[in-house]
C-alpha positions as CSV (number, residue, x, y, z in Angstrom):
1,X,-5.4,10.4,2.2
2,X,-5.8,6.7,1.6
3,X,-5.1,7.1,-2.1
4,X,-2.1,9.3,-1.3
5,X,-0.6,6.6,1.0
6,X,-1.1,3.9,-1.6
7,X,0.6,6.1,-4.2
8,X,3.5,6.8,-1.8
9,X,4.0,3.0,-1.2
10,X,3.9,2.4,-5.0
11,X,6.3,5.2,-5.7
12,X,8.7,3.8,-3.1
13,X,8.6,0.3,-4.4
14,X,9.0,1.5,-8.0
15,X,12.0,3.4,-7.0
16,X,13.5,0.4,-5.2
17,X,12.7,-1.8,-8.2
18,X,14.8,0.4,-10.5
19,X,17.5,1.4,-8.0
20,X,18.1,-2.2,-6.9
21,X,17.9,-3.4,-10.5
22,X,15.2,-5.9,-9.6
23,X,14.4,-6.2,-13.3
24,X,17.7,-8.1,-13.7
25,X,17.3,-10.3,-10.6
26,X,16.3,-13.9,-10.5
27,X,12.7,-15.0,-10.8
28,X,12.4,-15.8,-7.1
29,X,13.7,-12.4,-6.2
30,X,11.1,-10.8,-8.4
31,X,8.4,-12.9,-6.9
32,X,9.5,-12.1,-3.3
33,X,9.6,-8.4,-4.2
34,X,6.1,-8.5,-5.7
35,X,4.7,-10.4,-2.7
36,X,6.2,-7.8,-0.3
37,X,4.9,-4.9,-2.4
38,X,1.4,-6.4,-2.5
39,X,1.4,-7.1,1.3
40,X,2.6,-3.6,2.1
41,X,-0.2,-2.1,-0.2
42,X,-2.7,-4.4,1.4
43,X,-1.7,-3.3,4.9
44,X,-2.0,0.4,4.0
45,X,-5.4,-0.2,2.5
46,X,-6.8,-2.3,5.3
47,X,-5.6,0.2,7.9
48,X,-7.2,3.0,6.0
49,X,-10.5,1.2,5.6
50,X,-10.5,0.3,9.3
51,X,-10.1,3.9,10.2
52,X,-13.0,4.8,7.9
53,X,-15.2,2.1,9.4
54,X,-14.3,3.2,12.9
55,X,-15.1,6.8,12.1
56,X,-18.5,5.8,10.6
57,X,-19.4,3.6,13.6
58,X,-18.4,6.4,16.0
59,X,-20.9,8.7,14.3
60,X,-18.4,11.1,12.9
61,X,-20.2,13.8,11.0
62,X,-17.3,14.1,8.6
63,X,-18.0,10.7,7.0
64,X,-21.8,10.6,7.2
65,X,-23.9,10.7,4.0
């Protein structure tokens, strides 16, 4: 699920990149776009990892080794 969410975020940002013609934008616009994309991806990953950690600490049988 985590990989799917990261791929969805990436797909959305790639679509925005081309639809908004970011490749032709100024350098600062490209930088801001990249920072926002990175922060969104980081947010998705951290949230997913927190859920995994919570499930493991709660003793969930689904995630035990």
